[in-house]
Biotite code that builds the C-alpha atoms (Angstrom):
import biotite.structure as struc

atoms = struc.array([
    struc.Atom([39.395, 115.459, 67.408], chain_id="A", res_id=1, res_name="MET", atom_name="CA", element="C"),
    struc.Atom([35.385, 116.261, 67.856], chain_id="A", res_id=2, res_name="ALA", atom_name="CA", element="C"),
    struc.Atom([32.896, 114.091, 67.527], chain_id="A", res_id=3, res_name="ALA", atom_name="CA", element="C"),
    struc.Atom([28.561, 114.757, 68.317], chain_id="A", res_id=4, res_name="LYS", atom_name="CA", element="C"),
    struc.Atom([26.498, 112.529, 67.960], chain_id="A", res_id=5, res_name="VAL", atom_name="CA", element="C"),
    struc.Atom([23.679, 113.479, 65.396], chain_id="A", res_id=6, res_name="THR", atom_name="CA", element="C"),
    struc.Atom([21.560, 110.677, 64.955], chain_id="A", res_id=7, res_name="GLU", atom_name="CA", element="C"),
    struc.Atom([20.782, 107.108, 66.851], chain_id="A", res_id=8, res_name="THR", atom_name="CA", element="C"),
    struc.Atom([19.239, 103.575, 67.299], chain_id="A", res_id=9, res_name="THR", atom_name="CA", element="C"),
    struc.Atom([19.872, 103.444, 70.694], chain_id="A", res_id=10, res_name="PHE", atom_name="CA", element="C"),
    struc.Atom([18.961, 104.535, 74.160], chain_id="A", res_id=11, res_name="ASN", atom_name="CA", element="C"),
    struc.Atom([22.094, 107.052, 75.750], chain_id="A", res_id=12, res_name="ALA", atom_name="CA", element="C"),
    struc.Atom([23.919, 104.430, 77.095], chain_id="A", res_id=13, res_name="ARG", atom_name="CA", element="C"),
    struc.Atom([24.254, 101.749, 74.410], chain_id="A", res_id=14, res_name="LYS", atom_name="CA", element="C"),
    struc.Atom([25.053, 105.313, 71.563], chain_id="A", res_id=15, res_name="THR", atom_name="CA", element="C"),
    struc.Atom([27.526, 106.048, 74.351], chain_id="A", res_id=16, res_name="LEU", atom_name="CA", element="C"),
    struc.Atom([28.982, 102.685, 74.337], chain_id="A", res_id=17, res_name="ALA", atom_name="CA", element="C"),
    struc.Atom([29.070, 102.094, 70.787], chain_id="A", res_id=18, res_name="ILE", atom_name="CA", element="C"),
    struc.Atom([30.790, 105.609, 70.210], chain_id="A", res_id=19, res_name="THR", atom_name="CA", element="C"),
    struc.Atom([33.446, 104.733, 73.114], chain_id="A", res_id=20, res_name="GLY", atom_name="CA", element="C"),
    struc.Atom([34.251, 101.624, 71.015], chain_id="A", res_id=21, res_name="ARG", atom_name="CA", element="C"),
    struc.Atom([37.886, 101.631, 69.117], chain_id="A", res_id=22, res_name="ASN", atom_name="CA", element="C"),
    struc.Atom([36.915, 98.478, 67.325], chain_id="A", res_id=23, res_name="ASP", atom_name="CA", element="C"),
    struc.Atom([34.852, 99.142, 64.700], chain_id="A", res_id=24, res_name="ALA", atom_name="CA", element="C"),
    struc.Atom([35.528, 96.874, 61.631], chain_id="A", res_id=25, res_name="VAL", atom_name="CA", element="C"),
    struc.Atom([36.127, 99.323, 58.408], chain_id="A", res_id=26, res_name="PRO", atom_name="CA", element="C"),
    struc.Atom([33.912, 99.038, 55.954], chain_id="A", res_id=27, res_name="MET", atom_name="CA", element="C"),
    struc.Atom([36.132, 99.932, 53.006], chain_id="A", res_id=28, res_name="LYS", atom_name="CA", element="C"),
    struc.Atom([38.300, 96.735, 54.043], chain_id="A", res_id=29, res_name="GLY", atom_name="CA", element="C"),
    struc.Atom([35.390, 94.438, 53.773], chain_id="A", res_id=30, res_name="LEU", atom_name="CA", element="C"),
    struc.Atom([35.014, 91.742, 50.271], chain_id="A", res_id=31, res_name="ALA", atom_name="CA", element="C"),
    struc.Atom([32.150, 93.579, 47.942], chain_id="A", res_id=32, res_name="ASN", atom_name="CA", element="C"),
    struc.Atom([29.041, 91.545, 48.730], chain_id="A", res_id=33, res_name="HIS", atom_name="CA", element="C"),
    struc.Atom([29.293, 91.126, 52.364], chain_id="A", res_id=34, res_name="THR", atom_name="CA", element="C"),
    struc.Atom([26.137, 90.355, 54.587], chain_id="A", res_id=35, res_name="VAL", atom_name="CA", element="C"),
    struc.Atom([25.935, 92.504, 57.763], chain_id="A", res_id=36, res_name="ILE", atom_name="CA", element="C"),
    struc.Atom([22.877, 92.000, 60.260], chain_id="A", res_id=37, res_name="PRO", atom_name="CA", element="C"),
    struc.Atom([21.367, 95.596, 60.814], chain_id="A", res_id=38, res_name="TYR", atom_name="CA", element="C"),
    struc.Atom([20.722, 96.134, 64.672], chain_id="A", res_id=39, res_name="GLY", atom_name="CA", element="C"),
    struc.Atom([20.875, 99.731, 64.749], chain_id="A", res_id=40, res_name="GLY", atom_name="CA", element="C"),
    struc.Atom([23.342, 102.432, 63.760], chain_id="A", res_id=41, res_name="HIS", atom_name="CA", element="C"),
    struc.Atom([25.029, 105.605, 65.359], chain_id="A", res_id=42, res_name="VAL", atom_name="CA", element="C"),
    struc.Atom([26.398, 108.712, 63.019], chain_id="A", res_id=43, res_name="ILE", atom_name="CA", element="C"),
    struc.Atom([28.514, 111.487, 64.553], chain_id="A", res_id=44, res_name="GLN", atom_name="CA", element="C"),
    struc.Atom([29.345, 114.727, 63.279], chain_id="A", res_id=45, res_name="HIS", atom_name="CA", element="C"),
    struc.Atom([33.519, 114.578, 63.655], chain_id="A", res_id=46, res_name="ILE", atom_name="CA", element="C"),
    struc.Atom([35.747, 117.533, 63.463], chain_id="A", res_id=47, res_name="GLN", atom_name="CA", element="C"),
    struc.Atom([39.349, 117.484, 63.272], chain_id="A", res_id=48, res_name="LYS", atom_name="CA", element="C"),
    struc.Atom([41.085, 120.792, 64.465], chain_id="A", res_id=49, res_name="GLU", atom_name="CA", element="C"),
    struc.Atom([44.794, 121.569, 64.520], chain_id="A", res_id=50, res_name="ASP", atom_name="CA", element="C"),
    struc.Atom([45.929, 121.353, 68.389], chain_id="A", res_id=51, res_name="ARG", atom_name="CA", element="C"),
    struc.Atom([48.067, 124.547, 67.935], chain_id="A", res_id=52, res_name="SER", atom_name="CA", element="C"),
    struc.Atom([45.597, 126.386, 66.209], chain_id="A", res_id=53, res_name="THR", atom_name="CA", element="C"),
    struc.Atom([42.170, 124.972, 66.635], chain_id="A", res_id=54, res_name="GLY", atom_name="CA", element="C"),
    struc.Atom([41.386, 125.465, 62.906], chain_id="A", res_id=55, res_name="GLU", atom_name="CA", element="C"),
    struc.Atom([39.213, 122.560, 61.736], chain_id="A", res_id=56, res_name="ILE", atom_name="CA", element="C"),
    struc.Atom([40.990, 120.826, 59.206], chain_id="A", res_id=57, res_name="MET", atom_name="CA", element="C"),
    struc.Atom([38.587, 118.014, 58.855], chain_id="A", res_id=58, res_name="GLU", atom_name="CA", element="C"),
    struc.Atom([34.982, 117.464, 58.950], chain_id="A", res_id=59, res_name="GLU", atom_name="CA", element="C"),
    struc.Atom([32.752, 114.732, 58.183], chain_id="A", res_id=60, res_name="PHE", atom_name="CA", element="C"),
    struc.Atom([29.917, 112.374, 59.072], chain_id="A", res_id=61, res_name="ASP", atom_name="CA", element="C"),
    struc.Atom([30.533, 108.717, 60.022], chain_id="A", res_id=62, res_name="SER", atom_name="CA", element="C"),
    struc.Atom([28.397, 105.996, 60.723], chain_id="A", res_id=63, res_name="ILE", atom_name="CA", element="C"),
    struc.Atom([28.693, 102.863, 62.803], chain_id="A", res_id=64, res_name="ILE", atom_name="CA", element="C"),
    struc.Atom([26.452, 99.834, 62.296], chain_id="A", res_id=65, res_name="ILE", atom_name="CA", element="C"),
    struc.Atom([25.980, 97.680, 65.456], chain_id="A", res_id=66, res_name="ALA", atom_name="CA", element="C"),
    struc.Atom([24.683, 93.939, 64.287], chain_id="A", res_id=67, res_name="THR", atom_name="CA", element="C"),
    struc.Atom([22.714, 92.376, 67.079], chain_id="A", res_id=68, res_name="PRO", atom_name="CA", element="C"),
    struc.Atom([25.657, 90.497, 68.297], chain_id="A", res_id=69, res_name="ASP", atom_name="CA", element="C"),
    struc.Atom([27.365, 93.419, 69.176], chain_id="A", res_id=70, res_name="GLY", atom_name="CA", element="C"),
    struc.Atom([29.638, 93.652, 66.313], chain_id="A", res_id=71, res_name="GLU", atom_name="CA", element="C"),
    struc.Atom([30.470, 97.126, 64.733], chain_id="A", res_id=72, res_name="LEU", atom_name="CA", element="C"),
    struc.Atom([31.381, 98.786, 61.016], chain_id="A", res_id=73, res_name="TYR", atom_name="CA", element="C"),
    struc.Atom([32.243, 101.695, 60.591], chain_id="A", res_id=74, res_name="ALA", atom_name="CA", element="C"),
    struc.Atom([32.134, 103.962, 57.142], chain_id="A", res_id=75, res_name="THR", atom_name="CA", element="C"),
    struc.Atom([32.236, 108.109, 55.981], chain_id="A", res_id=76, res_name="ARG", atom_name="CA", element="C"),
    struc.Atom([30.447, 106.749, 52.901], chain_id="A", res_id=77, res_name="SER", atom_name="CA", element="C"),
    struc.Atom([27.726, 109.496, 52.227], chain_id="A", res_id=78, res_name="ASP", atom_name="CA", element="C"),
    struc.Atom([26.223, 107.003, 49.702], chain_id="A", res_id=79, res_name="SER", atom_name="CA", element="C"),
    struc.Atom([26.370, 104.056, 52.325], chain_id="A", res_id=80, res_name="PHE", atom_name="CA", element="C"),
    struc.Atom([24.245, 106.664, 54.838], chain_id="A", res_id=81, res_name="MET", atom_name="CA", element="C"),
    struc.Atom([21.863, 107.797, 51.625], chain_id="A", res_id=82, res_name="ARG", atom_name="CA", element="C"),
    struc.Atom([21.079, 104.043, 51.014], chain_id="A", res_id=83, res_name="SER", atom_name="CA", element="C"),
    struc.Atom([20.746, 103.080, 54.762], chain_id="A", res_id=84, res_name="LEU", atom_name="CA", element="C"),
    struc.Atom([18.550, 105.667, 55.043], chain_id="A", res_id=85, res_name="ARG", atom_name="CA", element="C"),
    struc.Atom([16.199, 104.822, 51.935], chain_id="A", res_id=86, res_name="GLU", atom_name="CA", element="C"),
    struc.Atom([15.994, 101.339, 52.901], chain_id="A", res_id=87, res_name="ILE", atom_name="CA", element="C"),
    struc.Atom([14.925, 102.452, 56.837], chain_id="A", res_id=88, res_name="ILE", atom_name="CA", element="C"),
    struc.Atom([12.282, 104.759, 55.307], chain_id="A", res_id=89, res_name="ASP", atom_name="CA", element="C"),
    struc.Atom([11.026, 102.266, 52.851], chain_id="A", res_id=90, res_name="GLN", atom_name="CA", element="C"),
    struc.Atom([10.327, 99.738, 55.426], chain_id="A", res_id=91, res_name="LEU", atom_name="CA", element="C"),
    struc.Atom([9.153, 102.019, 57.368], chain_id="A", res_id=92, res_name="ALA", atom_name="CA", element="C"),
    struc.Atom([6.673, 103.486, 54.884], chain_id="A", res_id=93, res_name="ALA", atom_name="CA", element="C"),
    struc.Atom([6.097, 99.393, 54.204], chain_id="A", res_id=94, res_name="ASP", atom_name="CA", element="C"),
    struc.Atom([5.141, 99.636, 58.124], chain_id="A", res_id=95, res_name="ASN", atom_name="CA", element="C"),
    struc.Atom([7.705, 96.152, 57.799], chain_id="A", res_id=96, res_name="ASP", atom_name="CA", element="C"),
    struc.Atom([9.654, 95.341, 61.001], chain_id="A", res_id=97, res_name="THR", atom_name="CA", element="C"),
    struc.Atom([10.997, 92.640, 60.748], chain_id="A", res_id=98, res_name="ASP", atom_name="CA", element="C"),
    struc.Atom([14.764, 92.251, 60.935], chain_id="A", res_id=99, res_name="PRO", atom_name="CA", element="C"),
    struc.Atom([17.107, 92.778, 57.933], chain_id="A", res_id=100, res_name="PHE", atom_name="CA", element="C"),
    struc.Atom([20.125, 92.814, 56.861], chain_id="A", res_id=101, res_name="ALA", atom_name="CA", element="C"),
    struc.Atom([22.483, 95.016, 54.595], chain_id="A", res_id=102, res_name="LEU", atom_name="CA", element="C"),
    struc.Atom([24.629, 93.838, 51.581], chain_id="A", res_id=103, res_name="ASP", atom_name="CA", element="C"),
    struc.Atom([27.654, 96.113, 51.310], chain_id="A", res_id=104, res_name="VAL", atom_name="CA", element="C"),
    struc.Atom([29.508, 96.350, 47.953], chain_id="A", res_id=105, res_name="TYR", atom_name="CA", element="C"),
    struc.Atom([32.191, 99.266, 46.642], chain_id="A", res_id=106, res_name="HIS", atom_name="CA", element="C"),
    struc.Atom([31.886, 100.807, 43.087], chain_id="A", res_id=107, res_name="GLY", atom_name="CA", element="C"),
    struc.Atom([33.873, 103.290, 41.636], chain_id="A", res_id=108, res_name="LYS", atom_name="CA", element="C"),
    struc.Atom([32.308, 107.165, 40.853], chain_id="A", res_id=109, res_name="SER", atom_name="CA", element="C"),
    struc.Atom([32.601, 108.376, 37.127], chain_id="A", res_id=110, res_name="ASN", atom_name="CA", element="C"),
    struc.Atom([35.311, 110.113, 38.467], chain_id="A", res_id=111, res_name="ALA", atom_name="CA", element="C"),
    struc.Atom([37.167, 107.531, 39.346], chain_id="A", res_id=112, res_name="GLY", atom_name="CA", element="C"),
    struc.Atom([37.049, 107.828, 43.381], chain_id="A", res_id=113, res_name="ARG", atom_name="CA", element="C"),
    struc.Atom([35.991, 104.474, 45.701], chain_id="A", res_id=114, res_name="GLU", atom_name="CA", element="C"),
    struc.Atom([32.656, 104.267, 47.596], chain_id="A", res_id=115, res_name="TYR", atom_name="CA", element="C"),
    struc.Atom([30.558, 101.874, 49.760], chain_id="A", res_id=116, res_name="THR", atom_name="CA", element="C"),
    struc.Atom([27.320, 101.108, 49.358], chain_id="A", res_id=117, res_name="THR", atom_name="CA", element="C"),
    struc.Atom([24.627, 99.029, 50.758], chain_id="A", res_id=118, res_name="CYS", atom_name="CA", element="C"),
    struc.Atom([21.617, 97.726, 49.533], chain_id="A", res_id=119, res_name="SER", atom_name="CA", element="C"),
    struc.Atom([19.078, 95.440, 51.088], chain_id="A", res_id=120, res_name="LEU", atom_name="CA", element="C"),
    struc.Atom([20.191, 91.828, 51.349], chain_id="A", res_id=121, res_name="TYR", atom_name="CA", element="C"),
    struc.Atom([17.332, 89.434, 50.461], chain_id="A", res_id=122, res_name="VAL", atom_name="CA", element="C"),
    struc.Atom([18.559, 85.554, 50.553], chain_id="A", res_id=123, res_name="ASP", atom_name="CA", element="C"),
])
């Protein structure tokens, strides 16, 4: 398996520390409307290869969210990554630099596929 960091909000050392851990909680197992304080993220492009042939069997992007307390949450959901990007872009456009949290929830597409996504948490 090959993983390449394509985006990070952390410096190199913190990014390496995060990607080197294997204790990220899968978001698909979280209860609907779990609130995760946002401390930053790392996106990796992952390629899974057949060890005998070197052929790429699967490739996808994965995101790891780090909380300010150091907890890690991960998903490969494109919907989640799009929603997070929209939140970050809108907050930046409004010059809003206050800490924020994400409301993580699940849905089912019209095709019957389950997905994970998020919205800005407001208490």
